DSSP file (Angstrom, degrees, kcal/mol; ACC not computed):
  #  RESIDUE AA STRUCTURE BP1 BP2  ACC     N-H-->O    O-->H-N    N-H-->O    O-->H-N    TCO  KAPPA ALPHA  PHI   PSI    X-CA   Y-CA   Z-CA
    1    1 A M              0   0    0      0, 0.0     2,-0.1     0, 0.0     0, 0.0   0.000 360.0 360.0 360.0 130.6   78.3  136.2   53.9
    2    2 A A        -     0   0    0      1,-0.1     2,-0.3     0, 0.0     0, 0.0  -0.463 360.0-125.6 -78.4 141.9   78.9  132.5   53.3
    3    3 A R        -     0   0    0     -2,-0.1     2,-0.4     2,-0.0    -1,-0.1  -0.729  18.0-148.1 -88.0 144.3   78.1  129.9   56.0
    4    4 A Q        -     0   0    0     -2,-0.3     2,-0.6     2,-0.0     0, 0.0  -0.874   7.2-138.6-108.3 142.2   80.6  127.5   57.2
    5    5 A T        -     0   0    0     -2,-0.4     2,-0.6     2,-0.0    -2,-0.0  -0.903  15.3-154.1 -97.8 117.5   79.8  124.1   58.4
    6    6 A V        -     0   0    0     -2,-0.6     2,-0.5     2,-0.0    -2,-0.0  -0.865   5.0-151.4 -99.8 120.8   81.7  123.0   61.4
    7    7 A L        -     0   0    0     -2,-0.6     2,-0.5     2,-0.0    -2,-0.0  -0.770   9.0-159.3 -91.5 130.6   82.2  119.4   61.8
    8    8 A R        -     0   0    0     -2,-0.5     2,-0.6     2,-0.0    -2,-0.0  -0.927   2.4-155.5-110.4 129.6   82.5  118.2   65.4
    9    9 A R        -     0   0    0     -2,-0.5     2,-0.6     2,-0.0    -2,-0.0  -0.866   8.7-149.1-101.9 122.8   84.1  114.9   66.2
   10   10 A E        -     0   0    0     -2,-0.6     2,-0.5     2,-0.0    -2,-0.0  -0.875  15.8-168.4 -96.8 126.2   83.1  113.3   69.4
   11   11 A T        -     0   0    0     -2,-0.6     2,-0.5     2,-0.0    -2,-0.0  -0.945  17.4-132.3-120.6 136.0   85.7  111.2   71.0
   12   12 A A        -     0   0    0     -2,-0.5     2,-0.5     2,-0.0    -2,-0.0  -0.702  17.7-142.3 -87.7 126.9   85.3  108.8   73.8
   13   13 A E        -     0   0    0     -2,-0.5     2,-0.7     2,-0.0    -1,-0.0  -0.768   9.6-160.0 -90.3 134.1   87.8  109.2   76.5
   14   14 A I        -     0   0    0     -2,-0.5     2,-0.6     2,-0.0    -2,-0.0  -0.953   4.2-161.6-114.3 111.2   88.9  105.9   78.0
   15   15 A V        -     0   0    0     -2,-0.7     2,-0.5     2,-0.0    -2,-0.0  -0.844  10.2-153.3 -95.2 119.2   90.5  106.4   81.5
   16   16 A K        -     0   0    0     -2,-0.6     3,-0.1     3,-0.0    -2,-0.0  -0.823  15.7-123.1-102.4 134.2   92.5  103.3   82.3
   17   17 A T        -     0   0    0     -2,-0.5     3,-0.1     1,-0.1     2,-0.0  -0.557  34.6-110.2 -75.8 134.6   93.0  102.6   86.0
   18   18 A P        -     0   0    0      0, 0.0    -1,-0.1     0, 0.0     2,-0.1  -0.312  32.7-105.7 -69.4 148.5   96.6  102.4   86.9
   19   19 A E        -     0   0    0      1,-0.1    52,-0.5    -3,-0.1     2,-0.3  -0.394  37.3-135.4 -69.2 145.9   98.0   99.0   87.7
   20   20 A M  E     -A   70   0A   0     50,-0.2    79,-2.5    -2,-0.1    80,-0.5  -0.700  14.2-158.8-108.1 157.3   98.7   98.6   91.4
   21   21 A Y  E     -AB  69  98A   0     48,-3.1    48,-3.1    -2,-0.3     2,-0.4  -0.973  11.1-138.6-129.2 143.2  101.7   97.1   93.1
   22   22 A I  E     -AB  68  97A   0     75,-2.9    75,-2.1    -2,-0.4     2,-0.7  -0.817  10.9-142.8-102.5 145.7  102.0   95.7   96.6
   23   23 A V  E     -AB  67  96A   0     44,-2.9    43,-3.1    -2,-0.4    44,-0.9  -0.916  18.7-160.2-107.9 120.0  105.1   96.5   98.7
   24   24 A V  E     -AB  65  95A   0     71,-3.0    71,-2.6    -2,-0.7     2,-0.4  -0.826   6.3-150.0-101.4 135.2  106.2   93.4  100.9
   25   25 A M  E     -AB  64  94A   0     39,-2.8    39,-2.0    -2,-0.4     2,-0.4  -0.896  16.5-146.3-102.6 134.3  108.3   93.7  103.9
   26   26 A H  E     -AB  63  93A   0     67,-2.5    67,-0.6    -2,-0.4    37,-0.2  -0.818  13.2-117.0-109.9 141.8  110.5   90.6  104.6
   27   27 A N        +     0   0    0     35,-2.7     2,-0.3    -2,-0.4    32,-0.1  -0.394  33.3 175.5 -71.5 142.4  111.6   89.3  108.1
   28   28 A D        -     0   0    0      3,-0.2    34,-0.1    -2,-0.1    64,-0.0  -0.907  39.8-117.7-136.7 173.6  115.2   89.2  109.2
   29   29 A D  S    S+     0   0    0     -2,-0.3    -2,-0.0     1,-0.1     3,-0.0   0.388 106.1  44.6 -88.4   3.2  116.9   88.3  112.3
   30   30 A Y  S    S+     0   0    0      2,-0.1     2,-0.1    61,-0.0    -1,-0.1   0.742  81.0  92.7-118.0 -38.9  118.4   91.7  112.9
   31   31 A T  S    S-     0   0    0      1,-0.1    -3,-0.2     2,-0.0     2,-0.1  -0.400  75.9-120.3 -64.4 133.0  115.9   94.5  112.3
   32   32 A T     >  -     0   0    0      1,-0.1     4,-1.9    -2,-0.1     3,-0.2  -0.450   9.2-126.8 -79.4 151.3  114.1   95.5  115.5
   33   33 A I  H  > S+     0   0    0      1,-0.2     4,-2.6     2,-0.2     5,-0.2   0.878 112.7  53.7 -61.7 -39.1  110.3   95.2  115.9
   34   34 A D  H  > S+     0   0    0      1,-0.2     4,-2.4     2,-0.2    -1,-0.2   0.875 107.1  50.0 -64.7 -35.1  110.3   98.9  117.0
   35   35 A F  H  > S+     0   0    0      2,-0.2     4,-2.6     1,-0.2    -1,-0.2   0.937 109.2  51.1 -71.9 -44.6  112.2   99.9  113.9
   36   36 A V  H  X S+     0   0    0     -4,-1.9     4,-2.5     2,-0.2    -2,-0.2   0.910 110.9  50.0 -54.1 -47.3  109.7   98.0  111.6
   37   37 A V  H  X S+     0   0    0     -4,-2.6     4,-2.3     1,-0.2    -1,-0.2   0.930 109.2  51.8 -54.9 -47.8  106.8   99.7  113.3
   38   38 A E  H  X S+     0   0    0     -4,-2.4     4,-3.2    -5,-0.2     5,-0.4   0.932 108.6  49.0 -56.0 -46.9  108.4  103.1  112.8
   39   39 A V  H  X>S+     0   0    0     -4,-2.6     4,-2.5     1,-0.2     5,-1.1   0.909 110.5  51.4 -70.3 -40.4  109.0  102.6  109.2
   40   40 A L  H  <5S+     0   0    0     -4,-2.5     6,-1.8    -5,-0.2     4,-0.3   0.857 117.6  39.8 -62.3 -34.6  105.3  101.4  108.7
   41   41 A M  H  <5S+     0   0    0     -4,-2.3     4,-0.4     4,-0.2    -2,-0.2   0.921 122.7  38.5 -74.3 -46.5  104.1  104.6  110.5
   42   42 A K  H  <5S+     0   0    0     -4,-3.2    -3,-0.2    -5,-0.2    -2,-0.2   0.915 131.9  20.8 -77.5 -45.3  106.5  107.0  109.1
   43   43 A I  T  <5S+     0   0    0     -4,-2.5    -3,-0.2    -5,-0.4    -1,-0.1   0.818 132.0  37.2 -93.3 -29.5  106.8  105.9  105.4
   44   44 A F  S   <S-     0   0    0     -5,-1.1    -3,-0.2    -4,-0.3    -2,-0.1   0.345  99.5-128.8-103.7   6.4  103.7  103.8  104.8
   45   45 A H        +     0   0    0     -4,-0.4     2,-0.3    -6,-0.3    -4,-0.2   0.878  50.0 158.2  47.0  46.6  101.4  106.1  106.9
   46   46 A K        -     0   0    0     -6,-1.8    -1,-0.2    -9,-0.2    -2,-0.1  -0.690  43.3-114.6 -98.6 154.7   99.9  103.2  109.0
   47   47 A S     >  -     0   0    0     -2,-0.3     4,-2.9     1,-0.1     5,-0.3  -0.312  36.4-102.5 -74.2 166.5   98.3  103.8  112.5
   48   48 A S  H  > S+     0   0    0      1,-0.2     4,-1.9     2,-0.2     5,-0.1   0.911 123.7  51.5 -66.8 -35.3  100.1  102.3  115.4
   49   49 A A  H  > S+     0   0    0      2,-0.2     4,-1.7     1,-0.2    -1,-0.2   0.908 113.2  43.7 -55.6 -49.0   97.6   99.5  115.5
   50   50 A E  H  > S+     0   0    0      1,-0.2     4,-2.2     2,-0.2     5,-0.2   0.908 113.5  51.4 -69.2 -41.0   98.0   98.7  111.9
   51   51 A A  H  X S+     0   0    0     -4,-2.9     4,-2.6     1,-0.2    -2,-0.2   0.881 110.1  49.2 -60.8 -39.7  101.7   99.0  112.0
   52   52 A S  H  X S+     0   0    0     -4,-1.9     4,-2.1    -5,-0.3    -1,-0.2   0.862 110.9  49.0 -72.0 -35.3  101.9   96.6  114.9
   53   53 A A  H  X S+     0   0    0     -4,-1.7     4,-1.3     2,-0.2    -2,-0.2   0.830 112.1  48.3 -72.2 -34.6   99.7   94.1  113.2
   54   54 A I  H  X S+     0   0    0     -4,-2.2     4,-2.6     2,-0.2     5,-0.2   0.917 110.0  52.8 -69.0 -48.1  101.7   94.2  110.0
   55   55 A M  H  X S+     0   0    0     -4,-2.6     4,-2.6    -5,-0.2    -2,-0.2   0.931 109.1  50.1 -58.2 -43.1  105.0   93.8  112.0
   56   56 A M  H  X S+     0   0    0     -4,-2.1     4,-2.1     1,-0.2     5,-0.3   0.884 109.4  50.8 -66.3 -31.6  103.5   90.7  113.7
   57   57 A E  H  X S+     0   0    0     -4,-1.3     4,-3.4     2,-0.2     6,-0.6   0.931 112.4  45.9 -64.5 -45.1  102.6   89.2  110.4
   58   58 A V  H  X S+     0   0    0     -4,-2.6     4,-1.1     1,-0.2   -31,-0.3   0.892 115.3  48.7 -61.9 -39.3  106.2   89.9  109.1
   59   59 A H  H  < S+     0   0    0     -4,-2.6    -1,-0.2    -5,-0.2    -2,-0.2   0.863 123.7  29.1 -70.3 -36.9  107.6   88.4  112.4
   60   60 A T  H  < S+     0   0    0     -4,-2.1    -2,-0.2    -5,-0.2    -3,-0.2   0.829 130.4  34.3 -95.6 -35.0  105.4   85.2  112.3
   61   61 A R  H  < S-     0   0    0     -4,-3.4    -3,-0.2    -5,-0.3    -2,-0.2   0.518 103.5-116.3-107.3  -3.2  104.9   84.6  108.6
   62   62 A G  S  < S+     0   0    0     -4,-1.1   -35,-2.7    -5,-0.4     2,-0.3   0.182  89.0  28.7  96.1 -18.9  108.2   85.9  107.2
   63   63 A E  E     -A   26   0A   0     -6,-0.6     2,-0.3   -37,-0.2   -37,-0.2  -0.965  60.8-169.6-169.9 151.5  106.7   88.7  105.2
   64   64 A G  E     -A   25   0A   0    -39,-2.0   -39,-2.8    -2,-0.3     2,-0.7  -0.946  33.2 -99.4-141.4 166.2  103.8   91.2  105.3
   65   65 A I  E     -A   24   0A   0     -2,-0.3   -41,-0.2   -41,-0.2     3,-0.1  -0.787  25.8-175.0 -93.1 119.1  102.2   93.8  103.0
   66   66 A A  E     -     0   0A   0    -43,-3.1     2,-0.3    -2,-0.7    -1,-0.2   0.812  62.5 -52.5 -77.7 -33.1  103.2   97.2  103.9
   67   67 A G  E     -A   23   0A   0    -44,-0.9   -44,-2.9    -3,-0.1     2,-0.5  -0.934  44.8-104.0 169.9 168.9  100.8   98.7  101.3
   68   68 A M  E     +A   22   0A   0     -2,-0.3     2,-0.3   -46,-0.2   -46,-0.2  -0.962  45.3 145.9-122.8 132.5   99.5   98.9   97.8
   69   69 A Y  E     -A   21   0A   0    -48,-3.1   -48,-3.1    -2,-0.5    -2,-0.0  -0.928  51.4 -74.9-152.2 170.0  100.3  101.7   95.4
   70   70 A T  E  >  -A   20   0A   0     -2,-0.3     4,-2.9   -50,-0.2     5,-0.2  -0.307  60.8 -97.6 -66.6 167.7  100.9  102.6   91.8
   71   71 A Y  H  > S+     0   0    0    -52,-0.5     4,-2.9     1,-0.2     5,-0.3   0.930 121.2  49.4 -59.9 -53.3  104.3  101.5   90.6
   72   72 A D  H  > S+     0   0    0      1,-0.2     4,-2.3     2,-0.2    -1,-0.2   0.917 115.2  44.6 -48.5 -51.2  106.2  104.9   91.1
   73   73 A L  H  > S+     0   0    0      2,-0.2     4,-3.1     1,-0.2     5,-0.2   0.932 111.9  50.9 -55.9 -52.7  104.9  105.2   94.6
   74   74 A A  H  X S+     0   0    0     -4,-2.9     4,-2.4     1,-0.2    -2,-0.2   0.937 112.5  46.2 -56.1 -51.9  105.6  101.6   95.5
   75   75 A V  H  X S+     0   0    0     -4,-2.9     4,-2.3     1,-0.2    -1,-0.2   0.902 112.9  51.5 -54.7 -46.0  109.2  101.9   94.2
   76   76 A T  H  X S+     0   0    0     -4,-2.3     4,-2.5    -5,-0.3    -2,-0.2   0.951 111.6  45.3 -59.6 -52.1  109.7  105.2   96.1
   77   77 A K  H  X S+     0   0    0     -4,-3.1     4,-2.2     1,-0.2    -2,-0.2   0.879 110.8  54.3 -69.0 -33.9  108.4  103.9   99.4
   78   78 A K  H  X S+     0   0    0     -4,-2.4     4,-2.1    -5,-0.2    -1,-0.2   0.911 112.3  44.1 -54.4 -47.3  110.5  100.8   99.0
   79   79 A A  H  X S+     0   0    0     -4,-2.3     4,-2.9    -5,-0.2    -2,-0.2   0.937 111.8  51.9 -63.8 -46.8  113.6  102.9   98.5
   80   80 A Q  H  X S+     0   0    0     -4,-2.5     4,-2.4     2,-0.2    -2,-0.2   0.885 113.2  44.6 -59.5 -42.9  112.8  105.3  101.4
   81   81 A A  H  X S+     0   0    0     -4,-2.2     4,-2.4     2,-0.2    -1,-0.2   0.930 116.1  46.8 -70.6 -40.9  112.3  102.3  103.9
   82   82 A E  H  X S+     0   0    0     -4,-2.1     4,-2.6     1,-0.2    -2,-0.2   0.921 113.1  50.0 -68.9 -41.4  115.5  100.6  102.6
   83   83 A R  H  X S+     0   0    0     -4,-2.9     4,-2.5     2,-0.2    -1,-0.2   0.932 111.6  47.2 -61.3 -48.8  117.4  103.9  102.8
   84   84 A L  H  X S+     0   0    0     -4,-2.4     4,-1.2     1,-0.2    -1,-0.2   0.870 111.7  52.1 -58.3 -37.4  116.2  104.6  106.4
   85   85 A A  H ><>S+     0   0    0     -4,-2.4     5,-2.8     1,-0.2     3,-0.5   0.931 108.8  50.3 -67.7 -44.3  117.1  101.0  107.4
   86   86 A G  H ><5S+     0   0    0     -4,-2.6     3,-1.5     1,-0.2    -2,-0.2   0.910 106.4  54.0 -58.9 -41.3  120.6  101.4  106.0
   87   87 A E  H 3<5S+     0   0    0     -4,-2.5    -1,-0.2     1,-0.2    -2,-0.2   0.816 113.5  43.8 -60.8 -28.0  121.1  104.7  107.9
   88   88 A R  T <<5S-     0   0    0     -4,-1.2    -1,-0.2    -3,-0.5    -2,-0.2   0.254 118.0-113.6-104.6  12.0  120.2  102.8  111.1
   89   89 A N  T < 5 +     0   0    0     -3,-1.5    -3,-0.2     1,-0.2    -2,-0.1   0.802  69.8 139.1  63.5  32.1  122.4   99.8  110.1
   90   90 A F      < -     0   0    0     -5,-2.8    -1,-0.2    -8,-0.1    -2,-0.1  -0.840  53.0-141.7-104.6 143.6  119.4   97.4  109.7
   91   91 A P        +     0   0    0      0, 0.0    -5,-0.1     0, 0.0    -9,-0.1   0.170  43.1 155.7 -86.9  23.7  119.2   94.9  106.9
   92   92 A L        -     0   0    0    -11,-0.1     2,-0.4   -10,-0.1    -7,-0.1  -0.206  21.9-167.8 -57.7 126.2  115.5   95.4  106.4
   93   93 A R  E     -B   26   0A   0    -67,-0.6   -67,-2.5    -8,-0.1     2,-0.3  -0.927   8.5-172.1-120.8 144.4  114.5   94.4  102.7
   94   94 A L  E     -B   25   0A   0     -2,-0.4     2,-0.3   -69,-0.2   -69,-0.2  -0.959   6.3-155.1-132.2 150.4  111.2   95.0  100.9
   95   95 A S  E     -B   24   0A   0    -71,-2.6   -71,-3.0    -2,-0.3     2,-0.4  -0.869   8.4-140.6-122.7 158.4  110.0   93.8   97.5
   96   96 A V  E     +B   23   0A   0     -2,-0.3     2,-0.3   -73,-0.2   -73,-0.2  -0.986  22.6 176.5-120.0 133.4  107.5   95.2   95.0
   97   97 A Y  E     -B   22   0A   0    -75,-2.1   -75,-2.9    -2,-0.4     2,-0.1  -0.980  38.7-102.0-136.0 145.7  105.1   92.8   93.1
   98   98 A A  E     -B   21   0A   0     -2,-0.3   -77,-0.3   -77,-0.2   -79,-0.0  -0.405  28.9-141.8 -62.0 143.2  102.3   93.5   90.7
   99   99 A A              0   0    0    -79,-2.5   -78,-0.1     1,-0.2    -1,-0.1   0.831 360.0 360.0 -82.1 -35.9   99.0   93.2   92.6
  100  100 A G              0   0    0    -80,-0.5    -1,-0.2    -3,-0.0   -79,-0.1   0.439 360.0 360.0 -73.1 360.0   97.2   91.5   89.7
């Protein structure tokens, strides 16, 4: 019986960390603070205290970071928040920016 030589090629796997994106919530003169807190808790899964702190930042500075996610998740959360705002007749707007 003939012997076969099996060549094994070792390959190094390079796992690239996905680029992260921040979701920024913008202040407006019509969206209520209660609704902003609700969105932060319901969609961005913030605690009541975190949501209140972010809401105050949005109110006083004009914008605040709702969270940092991979691109697809950031865009999805932005769309969910704006859809809920539209259903409640609020003009709440959010933006997505590369974190790096």
